[in-house]
DRENDO-1510 file (C-alpha; in Angstrom, 1 decimal, always signed):
<recs>
REC; n; res; u; v; w
REC; 1; MET; -13.5; -0.9; +14.8 .
REC; 2; ARG; -10.8; +0.9; +13.2 .
REC; 3; CYS; -12.8; +1.0; +10.1 .
REC; 4; ASN; -15.8; +2.6; +11.6 .
REC; 5; TRP; -14.1; +5.0; +13.7 .
REC; 6; LEU; -12.4; +5.9; +10.2 .
REC; 7; SER; -15.9; +6.2; +8.6 .
REC; 8; SER; -17.1; +8.0; +11.3 .
REC; 9; LEU; -14.0; +10.0; +10.6 .
REC; 10; HIS; -15.0; +10.7; +6.9 .
REC; 11; ASN; -18.6; +11.3; +7.5 .
REC; 12; CYS; -17.8; +14.3; +10.2 .
REC; 13; LEU; -15.4; +16.1; +8.1 .
REC; 14; ILE; -16.6; +15.9; +4.7 .
REC; 15; HIS; -20.2; +15.9; +4.8 .
REC; 16; ARG; -21.0; +17.8; +9.1 .
REC; 17; LEU; -18.2; +20.7; +8.7 .
REC; 18; PRO; -18.1; +22.2; +5.2 .
REC; 19; ASP; -15.1; +24.4; +6.0 .
REC; 20; VAL; -13.1; +21.3; +6.6 .
REC; 21; ASN; -11.9; +18.9; +3.5 .
REC; 22; LEU; -10.2; +15.6; +4.9 .
REC; 23; TYR; -8.7; +14.7; +1.5 .
REC; 24; ASP; -7.0; +18.7; +1.5 .
REC; 25; ILE; -5.6; +17.6; +4.7 .
REC; 26; ALA; -4.5; +14.6; +3.8 .
REC; 27; TYR; -3.0; +15.6; +0.9 .
REC; 28; SER; -1.3; +18.6; +2.0 .
REC; 29; LEU; +0.0; +16.4; +5.2 .
REC; 30; GLY; +1.5; +13.7; +3.4 .
REC; 31; LEU; +2.9; +16.3; +0.6 .
REC; 32; GLY; +5.0; +18.1; +3.7 .
REC; 33; ILE; +5.6; +14.7; +4.7 .
REC; 34; SER; +7.0; +13.4; +1.8 .
REC; 35; ALA; +8.9; +16.0; +1.1 .
REC; 36; PRO; +12.7; +15.1; +1.6 .
REC; 37; PHE; +12.6; +11.9; -0.1 .
REC; 38; TRP; +11.0; +13.3; -3.1 .
REC; 39; PHE; +12.9; +17.1; -3.2 .
REC; 40; LEU; +16.3; +15.0; -3.0 .
REC; 41; ARG; +15.3; +13.1; -5.7 .
REC; 42; ALA; +15.6; +14.9; -9.2 .
REC; 43; LYS; +13.6; +12.8; -11.0 .
REC; 44; SER; +10.7; +12.8; -8.5 .
REC; 45; ARG; +11.1; +16.7; -7.9 .
REC; 46; ALA; +10.4; +17.1; -11.4 .
REC; 47; LYS; +7.2; +15.3; -11.5 .
REC; 48; VAL; +6.2; +16.8; -8.3 .
REC; 49; LEU; +6.8; +20.5; -9.0 .
REC; 50; GLY; +6.1; +20.2; -12.9 .
REC; 51; ALA; +2.7; +18.5; -11.6 .
REC; 52; LEU; +2.3; +21.6; -8.8 .
REC; 53; ARG; +2.8; +23.7; -11.7 .
REC; 54; THR; +0.5; +22.0; -14.3 .
REC; 55; ARG; -2.5; +20.5; -12.7 .
REC; 56; LEU; -3.6; +23.5; -10.4 .
REC; 57; GLY; -6.6; +23.9; -12.4 .
REC; 58; ASP; -5.4; +27.2; -14.5 .
REC; 59; ILE; -6.8; +27.0; -17.2 .
REC; 60; ALA; -9.1; +28.9; -19.9 .
REC; 61; GLU; -12.8; +29.7; -19.3 .
REC; 62; ARG; -15.3; +28.3; -21.6 .
REC; 63; ALA; -17.5; +30.0; -22.8 .
REC; 64; ILE; -21.1; +29.4; -21.4 .
REC; 65; GLY; -22.7; +27.9; -25.2 .
REC; 66; ALA; -22.7; +24.3; -25.7 .
REC; 67; PRO; -22.9; +21.4; -23.5 .
REC; 68; ALA; -19.8; +20.1; -22.3 .
REC; 69; ILE; -18.2; +16.3; -21.5 .
REC; 70; MET; -14.9; +16.3; -19.3 .
REC; 71; ILE; -13.5; +13.3; -20.3 .
REC; 72; HIS; -10.2; +12.3; -17.6 .
REC; 73; ALA; -7.7; +9.4; -19.3 .
REC; 74; VAL; -5.2; +8.8; -17.4 .
REC; 75; SER; -2.3; +8.4; -20.4 .
REC; 76; VAL; -1.5; +6.8; -23.4 .
REC; 77; GLY; -3.9; +3.9; -23.9 .
REC; 78; GLU; -7.0; +5.7; -22.2 .
REC; 79; ILE; -6.6; +9.1; -24.5 .
REC; 80; ASN; -6.1; +6.4; -27.5 .
REC; 81; ALA; -10.0; +4.6; -26.8 .
REC; 82; THR; -11.2; +8.5; -26.4 .
REC; 83; LYS; -11.0; +9.3; -30.1 .
REC; 84; ALA; -13.4; +6.5; -31.3 .
REC; 85; LEU; -15.8; +7.9; -27.9 .
REC; 86; ILE; -15.3; +11.3; -29.1 .
REC; 87; ASP; -16.5; +10.7; -32.9 .
REC; 88; GLN; -19.7; +9.1; -32.0 .
REC; 89; LEU; -20.8; +11.2; -29.7 .
REC; 90; ARG; -20.0; +14.0; -32.0 .
REC; 91; LYS; -22.2; +11.9; -34.6 .
REC; 92; GLU; -25.2; +11.2; -32.0 .
REC; 93; LYS; -25.2; +14.4; -31.2 .
REC; 94; PRO; -22.6; +17.1; -32.7 .
REC; 95; THR; -23.7; +20.5; -30.7 .
REC; 96; LEU; -21.8; +18.8; -28.3 .
REC; 97; ALA; -18.4; +20.3; -26.5 .
REC; 98; PHE; -15.9; +18.2; -25.2 .
REC; 99; ILE; -13.0; +19.0; -22.3 .
REC; 100; VAL; -10.3; +16.0; -22.5 .
REC; 101; SER; -8.0; +15.9; -19.4 .
REC; 102; THR; -5.1; +13.2; -19.0 .
REC; 103; THR; -2.1; +13.5; -16.0 .
REC; 104; THR; +0.7; +12.0; -18.0 .
REC; 105; GLN; +3.5; +13.6; -20.2 .
REC; 106; THR; +2.8; +11.3; -22.8 .
REC; 107; GLY; -0.8; +11.4; -22.4 .
REC; 108; TYR; -0.6; +14.9; -22.7 .
REC; 109; GLU; +1.0; +14.6; -26.0 .
REC; 110; ARG; -1.4; +12.2; -27.7 .
REC; 111; GLY; -3.8; +14.3; -26.8 .
REC; 112; ALA; -2.3; +16.9; -28.5 .
REC; 113; THR; -2.0; +15.0; -31.1 .
REC; 114; LEU; -4.9; +13.5; -31.8 .
REC; 115; TYR; -7.1; +17.0; -31.0 .
REC; 116; GLY; -5.3; +19.9; -31.4 .
REC; 117; ASN; -6.9; +20.7; -34.5 .
REC; 118; SER; -10.3; +19.8; -33.3 .
REC; 119; ALA; -12.3; +23.4; -32.0 .
REC; 120; ASP; -14.5; +21.3; -30.4 .
REC; 121; VAL; -11.9; +19.5; -27.8 .
REC; 122; THR; -10.4; +21.9; -25.0 .
REC; 123; LEU; -7.4; +19.6; -23.8 .
REC; 124; ILE; -5.9; +20.2; -20.0 .
REC; 125; ARG; -4.1; +18.3; -17.8 .
REC; 126; TYR; -6.1; +16.3; -15.0 .
REC; 127; PRO; -6.3; +19.1; -11.4 .
REC; 128; LEU; -4.2; +17.4; -8.2 .
REC; 129; ASP; -8.0; +15.7; -6.1 .
REC; 130; PHE; -6.9; +19.5; -4.0 .
REC; 131; SER; -10.5; +21.4; -3.8 .
REC; 132; HIS; -8.9; +24.5; -5.0 .
REC; 133; ALA; -7.7; +22.7; -8.3 .
REC; 134; ILE; -10.5; +20.2; -8.8 .
REC; 135; ASN; -13.2; +23.1; -8.1 .
REC; 136; ARG; -11.4; +26.2; -10.2 .
REC; 137; VAL; -11.5; +23.1; -13.3 .
REC; 138; LEU; -14.9; +22.6; -13.2 .
REC; 139; THR; -16.0; +26.5; -12.8 .
REC; 140; ARG; -13.8; +27.2; -15.6 .
REC; 141; SER; -14.9; +24.5; -18.2 .
REC; 142; LYS; -18.6; +23.9; -17.3 .
REC; 143; PRO; -18.8; +20.2; -18.2 .
REC; 144; GLY; -22.3; +19.3; -17.9 .
REC; 145; LEU; -21.4; +15.2; -17.2 .
REC; 146; VAL; -17.3; +13.5; -16.4 .
REC; 147; VAL; -16.7; +10.6; -18.5 .
REC; 148; LEU; -13.8; +8.6; -16.1 .
REC; 149; MET; -11.9; +6.0; -18.5 .
REC; 150; GLU; -11.4; +2.6; -16.9 .
REC; 151; LEU; -10.2; +2.9; -12.9 .
REC; 152; GLU; -9.8; +6.6; -12.6 .
REC; 153; LEU; -11.2; +7.6; -9.0 .
REC; 154; TRP; -9.6; +10.2; -7.1 .
REC; 155; PRO; -12.5; +10.5; -4.0 .
REC; 156; ASN; -12.6; +14.5; -3.6 .
REC; 157; PHE; -12.9; +14.7; -7.6 .
REC; 158; ILE; -15.4; +13.1; -7.1 .
REC; 159; LEU; -17.5; +14.7; -3.8 .
REC; 160; GLN; -16.7; +18.1; -6.4 .
REC; 161; CYS; -18.5; +16.6; -8.9 .
REC; 162; GLU; -21.6; +15.5; -6.7 .
REC; 163; LYS; -22.1; +18.7; -4.7 .
REC; 164; ARG; -22.6; +20.6; -8.4 .
REC; 165; GLN; -25.1; +17.8; -9.2 .
REC; 166; ILE; -22.4; +16.5; -12.1 .
REC; 167; PRO; -23.1; +13.0; -12.5 .
REC; 168; LEU; -20.1; +10.7; -13.4 .
REC; 169; VAL; -19.6; +7.7; -15.8 .
REC; 170; LEU; -17.3; +5.1; -15.1 .
REC; 171; ALA; -15.8; +3.5; -18.9 .
REC; 172; ASN; -14.4; +1.3; -19.8 .
REC; 173; GLY; -14.7; +0.4; -16.6 .
REC; 174; ARG; -12.2; -2.6; -15.3 .
REC; 175; ILE; -10.6; -3.1; -11.3 .
REC; 176; THR; -7.9; -5.5; -11.0 .
REC; 177; GLU; -7.8; -8.1; -7.9 .
REC; 178; PRO; -4.8; -6.1; -6.5 .
REC; 179; SER; -6.9; -2.7; -6.9 .
REC; 180; TYR; -10.0; -4.7; -5.5 .
REC; 181; ARG; -8.4; -5.7; -2.7 .
REC; 182; SER; -6.9; -2.4; -1.6 .
REC; 183; TYR; -10.2; -1.0; -2.1 .
REC; 184; HIS; -12.2; -4.1; +0.0 .
REC; 185; ARG; -9.8; -2.8; +2.8 .
REC; 186; PHE; -11.1; +0.0; +3.2 .
REC; 187; LYS; -14.8; -0.2; +1.9 .
REC; 188; ARG; -16.0; +1.7; +4.7 .
REC; 189; VAL; -14.5; +4.8; +3.3 .
REC; 190; THR; -14.5; +4.0; -0.2 .
REC; 191; SER; -18.1; +2.9; -0.4 .
REC; 192; SER; -19.1; +6.1; -0.7 .
REC; 193; MET; -17.1; +7.1; -3.4 .
REC; 194; PHE; -18.5; +3.8; -5.4 .
REC; 195; ARG; -21.9; +4.8; -4.7 .
REC; 196; ARG; -21.3; +8.1; -6.0 .
REC; 197; LEU; -20.9; +7.1; -9.8 .
REC; 198; ALA; -24.0; +7.5; -12.0 .
REC; 199; VAL; -23.6; +4.8; -13.7 .
REC; 200; VAL; -20.4; +2.1; -14.2 .
REC; 201; CYS; -19.7; +0.5; -18.0 .
REC; 202; ALA; -18.1; -2.5; -17.3 .
REC; 203; GLN; -15.8; -4.3; -19.3 .
REC; 204; ASP; -16.5; -7.8; -18.4 .
REC; 205; GLN; -19.4; -9.7; -15.7 .
REC; 206; THR; -16.0; -10.3; -13.2 .
REC; 207; TYR; -15.1; -6.5; -13.5 .
REC; 208; ALA; -19.1; -5.7; -12.8 .
REC; 209; GLU; -19.7; -7.7; -9.9 .
REC; 210; ARG; -16.3; -6.2; -8.3 .
REC; 211; PHE; -17.9; -3.1; -8.9 .
REC; 212; ILE; -21.1; -4.0; -6.9 .
REC; 213; ASP; -19.4; -5.7; -4.0 .
REC; 214; LEU; -17.6; -2.1; -3.3 .
REC; 215; GLY; -20.5; +0.6; -3.5 .
REC; 216; VAL; -22.1; +1.0; -6.7 .
REC; 217; PRO; -25.9; -0.2; -6.6 .
REC; 218; ARG; -26.3; -2.5; -8.9 .
REC; 219; ASP; -28.6; -1.1; -11.2 .
REC; 220; ARG; -26.1; +1.3; -12.5 .
REC; 221; VAL; -23.9; -0.9; -13.7 .
REC; 222; THR; -24.3; -2.8; -17.3 .
REC; 223; VAL; -21.6; -4.9; -18.6 .
REC; 224; ALA; -20.8; -2.9; -22.4 .
REC; 225; GLY; -18.1; -4.5; -23.1 .
REC; 226; THR; -14.1; -2.4; -23.7 .
REC; 227; MET; -13.8; +0.0; -26.9 .
REC; 228; LYS; -10.0; -0.8; -26.6 .
REC; 229; PHE; -11.0; -3.1; -29.6 .
REC; 230; ASP; -12.9; -0.7; -31.4 .
REC; 231; THR; -9.4; +1.9; -31.4 .
REC; 232; ALA; -7.8; -0.3; -32.8 .
REC; 233; VAL; -8.4; +0.0; -37.1 .
REC; 234; VAL; -8.6; -3.6; -39.0 .
REC; 235; ALA; -6.9; -3.5; -42.5 .
REC; 236; ASP; -3.6; -5.3; -43.8 .
REC; 237; ARG; -1.6; -2.1; -43.7 .
REC; 238; VAL; -0.8; +1.4; -42.8 .
REC; 239; GLU; -0.2; +4.3; -44.9 .
REC; 240; GLY; +3.5; +5.1; -44.0 .
REC; 241; ASP; +5.0; +1.4; -43.3 .
REC; 242; ASP; +7.1; +1.5; -46.9 .
REC; 243; ALA; +8.9; +4.8; -46.3 .
REC; 244; LEU; +9.4; +3.8; -42.5 .
REC; 245; ALA; +10.7; +0.5; -43.7 .
REC; 246; ARG; +13.4; +1.7; -46.5 .
REC; 247; ASP; +14.2; +4.7; -43.9 .
REC; 248; VAL; +15.4; +2.1; -41.3 .
REC; 249; GLY; +16.4; -1.0; -44.2 .
REC; 250; LEU; +13.8; -3.2; -43.2 .
REC; 251; ARG; +13.1; -5.0; -46.8 .
REC; 252; ARG; +9.4; -6.2; -46.5 .
REC; 253; GLY; +9.2; -9.3; -48.4 .
REC; 254; ASP; +13.3; -10.4; -48.2 .
REC; 255; ASP; +13.5; -10.2; -44.2 .
REC; 256; LEU; +11.6; -12.0; -41.8 .
REC; 257; ILE; +10.4; -9.4; -39.1 .
REC; 258; TRP; +10.2; -9.7; -35.3 .
REC; 259; ILE; +8.6; -6.2; -34.2 .
REC; 260; CYS; +9.1; -5.8; -30.6 .
REC; 261; GLY; +6.8; -3.4; -28.5 .
REC; 262; SER; +5.9; -1.7; -26.0 .
REC; 263; THR; +8.6; -3.2; -23.8 .
REC; 264; GLY; +9.3; -2.6; -20.8 .
REC; 265; PRO; +12.9; -2.7; -18.3 .
REC; 266; GLY; +14.0; -6.5; -17.7 .
REC; 267; GLU; +12.6; -7.5; -22.0 .
REC; 268; GLU; +14.8; -5.8; -24.2 .
REC; 269; GLN; +17.7; -7.7; -22.8 .
REC; 270; VAL; +15.7; -10.9; -23.1 .
REC; 271; VAL; +14.5; -10.3; -26.5 .
REC; 272; LEU; +18.1; -9.7; -27.5 .
REC; 273; ASP; +19.6; -13.0; -26.3 .
REC; 274; VAL; +16.5; -14.3; -27.5 .
REC; 275; TYR; +17.5; -13.0; -30.8 .
REC; 276; GLY; +21.0; -14.0; -30.9 .
REC; 277; GLU; +19.6; -17.5; -30.7 .
REC; 278; LEU; +17.4; -17.3; -34.0 .
REC; 279; LYS; +19.8; -15.4; -36.1 .
REC; 280; LYS; +22.1; -19.0; -35.8 .
REC; 281; GLN; +18.3; -20.7; -37.7 .
REC; 282; PHE; +17.3; -18.2; -39.3 .
REC; 283; PRO; +19.8; -15.7; -41.3 .
REC; 284; THR; +17.7; -13.4; -42.5 .
REC; 285; LEU; +15.6; -12.5; -39.3 .
REC; 286; ARG; +15.6; -8.4; -38.4 .
REC; 287; LEU; +15.1; -7.1; -34.9 .
REC; 288; ALA; +13.1; -4.1; -34.3 .
REC; 289; ILE; +12.3; -2.5; -30.7 .
REC; 290; ILE; +9.9; -0.2; -29.5 .
REC; 291; PRO; +10.2; +0.1; -26.0 .
REC; 292; ARG; +7.1; +2.1; -24.5 .
REC; 293; HIS; +8.7; +5.2; -22.4 .
REC; 294; PRO; +10.6; +7.5; -24.0 .
REC; 295; PRO; +13.3; +8.2; -21.2 .
REC; 296; ARG; +14.6; +4.3; -21.2 .
REC; 297; PHE; +15.0; +4.8; -25.2 .
REC; 298; ASP; +18.4; +5.5; -24.9 .
REC; 299; ASP; +18.9; +3.0; -22.2 .
REC; 300; VAL; +18.0; +0.7; -24.6 .
REC; 301; ALA; +20.6; +1.8; -28.1 .
REC; 302; GLU; +23.5; +1.6; -25.6 .
REC; 303; MET; +22.0; -2.5; -24.3 .
REC; 304; ILE; +21.6; -2.8; -27.8 .
REC; 305; ARG; +24.9; -1.4; -28.6 .
REC; 306; HIS; +26.0; -3.8; -25.7 .
REC; 307; CYS; +25.8; -6.5; -27.5 .
REC; 308; GLY; +27.8; -6.2; -29.8 .
REC; 309; LEU; +24.9; -5.3; -32.7 .
REC; 310; PRO; +24.5; -2.5; -35.0 .
REC; 311; LEU; +22.1; -0.3; -34.1 .
REC; 312; VAL; +20.2; +1.8; -36.3 .
REC; 313; ARG; +18.0; +4.7; -33.9 .
REC; 314; ARG; +14.4; +5.9; -36.2 .
REC; 315; SER; +15.6; +9.1; -34.6 .
REC; 316; ALA; +18.8; +9.2; -36.1 .
REC; 317; PRO; +19.1; +9.9; -40.1 .
REC; 318; GLU; +22.5; +9.1; -39.9 .
REC; 319; THR; +22.0; +6.0; -39.3 .
REC; 320; TRP; +20.3; +5.0; -41.7 .
REC; 321; ASN; +23.0; +3.5; -44.0 .
REC; 322; ILE; +24.0; +1.3; -42.2 .
REC; 323; VAL; +23.8; -1.8; -44.0 .
REC; 324; SER; +24.2; -5.1; -42.2 .
REC; 325; SER; +21.9; -8.5; -41.6 .
REC; 326; ASP; +22.2; -8.2; -38.0 .
REC; 327; ALA; +21.6; -3.9; -37.3 .
REC; 328; VAL; +18.6; -3.9; -34.3 .
REC; 329; VAL; +16.0; -1.0; -35.3 .
REC; 330; LEU; +15.5; +1.3; -32.1 .
REC; 331; GLY; +12.2; +3.2; -33.0 .
REC; 332; ASP; +12.7; +5.7; -30.8 .
REC; 333; THR; +10.1; +8.0; -32.1 .
REC; 334; MET; +6.1; +8.0; -30.8 .
REC; 335; GLY; +3.3; +7.7; -33.1 .
REC; 336; GLU; +5.0; +4.9; -35.1 .
REC; 337; LEU; +4.1; +1.4; -33.6 .
REC; 338; ARG; +1.4; +0.9; -36.0 .
REC; 339; LYS; +3.7; +1.8; -38.5 .
REC; 340; PHE; +6.5; -1.0; -37.1 .
REC; 341; TYR; +3.6; -3.4; -36.6 .
REC; 342; SER; +2.1; -3.4; -40.4 .
REC; 343; LEU; +5.7; -4.4; -41.3 .
REC; 344; ALA; +6.1; -7.6; -38.5 .
REC; 345; GLY; +6.4; -11.2; -39.5 .
REC; 346; VAL; +5.5; -12.1; -36.1 .
REC; 347; VAL; +4.6; -9.5; -33.3 .
REC; 348; PHE; +5.9; -9.5; -29.3 .
REC; 349; VAL; +4.1; -7.0; -27.4 .
REC; 350; GLY; +5.8; -6.0; -24.0 .
REC; 351; ARG; +5.8; -5.0; -20.4 .
REC; 352; SER; +4.0; -9.0; -20.6 .
REC; 353; LEU; +7.1; -11.0; -19.5 .
REC; 354; VAL; +8.5; -9.0; -16.9 .
REC; 355; ASP; +6.5; -8.3; -13.8 .
REC; 356; LEU; +6.8; -4.4; -13.7 .
REC; 357; GLY; +4.0; -4.4; -10.9 .
REC; 358; HIS; -0.4; -4.8; -11.5 .
REC; 359; ARG; -0.2; -1.1; -13.1 .
REC; 360; GLN; +2.0; -2.1; -15.8 .
REC; 361; HIS; +0.6; -5.7; -16.4 .
REC; 362; GLY; +0.3; -6.0; -20.4 .
REC; 363; SER; +0.4; -3.6; -23.4 .
REC; 364; ASP; -1.9; -3.3; -26.3 .
REC; 365; MET; -2.0; -6.6; -28.1 .
REC; 366; ILE; -5.2; -5.3; -29.8 .
REC; 367; GLU; -3.2; -3.4; -32.5 .
REC; 368; PRO; -1.4; -5.6; -34.5 .
REC; 369; ALA; -3.7; -8.3; -33.7 .
REC; 370; ALA; -6.1; -6.2; -36.1 .
REC; 371; LEU; -3.6; -6.1; -38.7 .
REC; 372; ALA; -3.5; -9.9; -38.9 .
REC; 373; LYS; -0.1; -10.1; -37.2 .
REC; 374; PRO; +0.3; -13.4; -35.3 .
REC; 375; VAL; +1.0; -12.1; -31.4 .
REC; 376; ILE; +2.8; -13.6; -28.8 .
REC; 377; VAL; +2.8; -11.9; -25.2 .
REC; 378; GLY; +3.9; -13.1; -21.3 .
REC; 379; PRO; +1.6; -14.0; -18.7 .
REC; 380; TYR; +1.3; -10.2; -17.2 .
REC; 381; THR; -1.6; -9.4; -19.7 .
REC; 382; THR; -4.3; -7.8; -16.8 .
REC; 383; ASN; -4.3; -4.5; -18.0 .
REC; 384; PHE; -6.3; -5.9; -21.2 .
REC; 385; ALA; -7.7; -9.5; -19.5 .
REC; 386; ASP; -11.3; -9.2; -20.8 .
REC; 387; ALA; -9.4; -8.5; -24.7 .
REC; 388; MET; -6.6; -11.4; -24.3 .
REC; 389; LEU; -9.7; -13.9; -22.9 .
REC; 390; LYS; -11.5; -13.7; -25.8 .
REC; 391; PHE; -7.9; -14.3; -27.8 .
REC; 392; LYS; -7.4; -17.0; -25.8 .
REC; 393; THR; -10.5; -18.8; -26.2 .
REC; 394; ALA; -10.4; -18.3; -30.1 .
REC; 395; GLU; -6.5; -19.8; -30.0 .
REC; 396; ALA; -5.0; -16.5; -31.3 .
REC; 397; MET; -3.0; -15.6; -29.6 .
REC; 398; LEU; +0.3; -17.0; -27.7 .
REC; 399; GLU; +1.2; -16.6; -24.2 .
REC; 400; VAL; +4.7; -17.7; -22.8 .
REC; 401; THR; +5.9; -17.6; -19.7 .
REC; 402; THR; +9.7; -17.5; -19.8 .
REC; 403; ALA; +12.6; -16.6; -22.1 .
REC; 404; ASP; +12.9; -20.5; -23.6 .
REC; 405; ALA; +9.1; -20.8; -24.1 .
REC; 406; LEU; +9.4; -17.4; -25.9 .
REC; 407; LEU; +12.4; -18.8; -28.4 .
REC; 408; GLN; +10.2; -22.1; -28.8 .
REC; 409; ALA; +7.3; -20.5; -29.3 .
REC; 410; LEU; +9.2; -17.7; -32.1 .
REC; 411; ARG; +11.0; -20.7; -33.5 .
REC; 412; SER; +8.1; -22.9; -34.6 .
REC; 413; LEU; +5.9; -19.6; -35.8 .
REC; 414; LEU; +9.2; -18.4; -38.5 .
REC; 415; ALA; +9.3; -22.1; -39.7 .
REC; 416; ASP; +5.9; -21.8; -40.4 .
REC; 417; GLU; +4.4; -18.8; -42.7 .
REC; 418; LYS; +1.4; -21.1; -42.2 .
REC; 419; GLU; +1.0; -20.6; -39.0 .
REC; 420; ARG; +1.8; -17.9; -38.7 .
REC; 421; LEU; -0.9; -16.7; -41.6 .
REC; 422; ALA; -3.7; -18.6; -39.5 .
REC; 423; LEU; -2.9; -17.2; -36.3 .
REC; 424; GLY; -2.5; -13.3; -37.5 .
REC; 425; THR; -6.4; -14.3; -39.1 .
REC; 426; LYS; -7.5; -15.8; -36.4 .
REC; 427; ALA; -7.2; -12.7; -34.2 .
REC; 428; GLN; -8.0; -10.5; -37.1 .
REC; 429; ARG; -11.0; -12.3; -36.6 .
REC; 430; VAL; -12.0; -11.9; -32.7 .
REC; 431; VAL; -11.1; -7.8; -33.2 .
REC; 432; ARG; -13.9; -7.6; -35.5 .
REC; 433; GLU; -16.3; -10.2; -33.3 .
REC; 434; GLN; -15.7; -7.5; -30.7 .
REC; 435; GLN; -16.2; -4.4; -31.9 .
REC; 436; GLY; -19.2; -1.9; -31.0 .
REC; 437; SER; -18.7; -1.2; -27.7 .
REC; 438; THR; -18.2; +2.3; -27.8 .
REC; 439; LEU; -21.8; +2.5; -29.9 .
REC; 440; ARG; -23.2; +1.0; -26.0 .
REC; 441; HIS; -20.9; +3.6; -24.5 .
REC; 442; ALA; -22.2; +6.5; -26.5 .
REC; 443; ALA; -25.8; +5.9; -25.9 .
REC; 444; ILE; -25.0; +5.4; -21.9 .
REC; 445; ILE; -23.6; +8.5; -21.5 .
REC; 446; LEU; -25.9; +10.8; -23.9 .
REC; 447; ASN; -28.5; +9.1; -21.6 .
REC; 448; VAL; -26.9; +10.2; -18.5 .
REC; 449; LEU; -26.7; +13.5; -19.7 .
REC; 450; ALA; -30.3; +14.3; -21.1 .
REC; 451; ASN; -31.9; +13.8; -17.9 .
REC; 452; SER; -28.9; +14.9; -15.7 .
REC; 453; SER; -30.1; +18.1; -17.8 .
REC; 454; ARG; -34.1; +17.4; -17.4 .
REC; 455; ASP; -33.4; +17.1; -13.5 .
REC; 456; GLN; -32.2; +20.7; -13.5 .
</recs>
């Protein structure tokens, strides 16, 4: 009864009273009611006020000319996946223009690095889900099609695109079990949002069936794989890795180098404790930690000092001359994670050993695998569930569930160079075999764009 009431109210306010929008009312009320909570906390206040300042659609108007595709990517991982897609779309249709939107500041900074010099790409902040912000963006950017990466679905944005007859394609589509349960709980309301999608390119069949159950017509869902394999550059080395090693005092060939990339809260202390135990058996072992989020760099630095270990910070040249076999390197710069991975004898990929909530389950393990590195992850990797299934099926990656299991896995790998090489070779082979999803996505997107142009 309650879901029927909600559905009726939704349909009435959205479709029968054109001057009233339920989403605008709900978001405004939510912002007002929550104000005492976010306004009194400095970090929350800065985040909310920053969003209100930068995400209200105040963008430059795009001149009418080349057809444009808007691609929305939430943060760094999704932004990285757009690069190969845009390159392929350019190749297929050189006259296209692109509007790339992102939600987070780190995503925007990565977008600026990737597209700052691209005349055919406009980088913007994704609008808040208010009608006036959305319509300002759509009016000024004039996209002929919108691509949403993974599962970034905002109901008002989708509604406004439908009103303008702008088709929406969900690319690299995935929907985790917790998200699926949440949407399914309010299916009578959310199904209208899913039905408005022109095409869903799901990463695997499990995700495809979930989208169909939530309301996407079966004939609009296709399994296209994950583009995350295509963003990884298969190589043996990364340009600039030797310079990085010299700067921070890592000796390739002489040191056993353990790289811990994209770590999250709670993991660095585990890593440091394990490192202390491993040093007793492997005195040439060196550790480098690269936290996922820049605001945590200083906290991790203090954690390393608290353990009594010398600290070398990548961002601080005055620390580079520290000579100690125990020194821990803190990778506190942006854009150098692949270089660190290139130096590794073994890799641990973070946000996977500690449960940080389903939105942060797992970081990109494909990148070090593409460099033929032996990779260890924890059990929380649902953000890369399809990729992990491929690696585990091929026995090309190690998964551990506890700090002690991490210690034992590292002992085994560090003691056996042949085992390290074999595991890394299998991982790289999986990456090679799984590449090609971007080609499938590009063909689908261009087909939807062509059909939309003919219909208008």
